[in-house]
N, C-alpha and C positions, 0 to 999 in steps of 0.2 A: 282388527281394531274393534273395540266394543262400543256399543251405542251409549251415549250419555244417559244417565238415570236422573230423574228429577223427583224431589220429595215435596209433599205438601207441608203446610205449617203444622198440621197435626202429627205427621210422621217425624218432622224435625223435633217437635216438642217431646214426643215419645222417646226419641233417640237420646235426648239429654235429660229426661225425667223432669221437665218443667211444664208450665202451663202453655197453652196455645199462643198466647200473646207475647211471651218472653222472647222468642227468636226475633220477632218484629222489633221489640225494644232494643235488643242487642244490636241488630242491624242498623237501627237509627243512630245508635251511639258509636258506630264505626268500630266495634270490637268483635264483629262477627261477619261472616260472608253475607253479601247483599243478595236478596232474592232476584230472580230474573223474570221478566214477563215473557211467557212462551206463546201466548195468544191473547186476544182481547178479553180482559177480565180474569185471566189465569196467571197466577204468579207462583213460582216454585223455586226451591233451592237446588242447585247442582250438587249431587252427591260427591262428585270429585272435589269440589271446593270445600265441602264440609270435611272430607277426609284429609285434605291438605291442612286445613285449619287445625284439626285434631293432632296432626303430626307436629305442628309448631307449638302446641301447648307445653308449658313447663311440665316436666316429668313424663312426657309422652314416650320416652325411650323404651 
């Protein structure tokens, strides 16, 4: 079993070629995976959830 990888907001923004704030906006609109708090003051996105999201996008075949 592989260890879960977490991405910062900057890494997520780079992954989708958007600004740093955009993933936060998408998550608030419930159209994108929610970030998780991994420690006090540290919030990250699970890579596995982003990959699952990408697989569900139209045209992701």
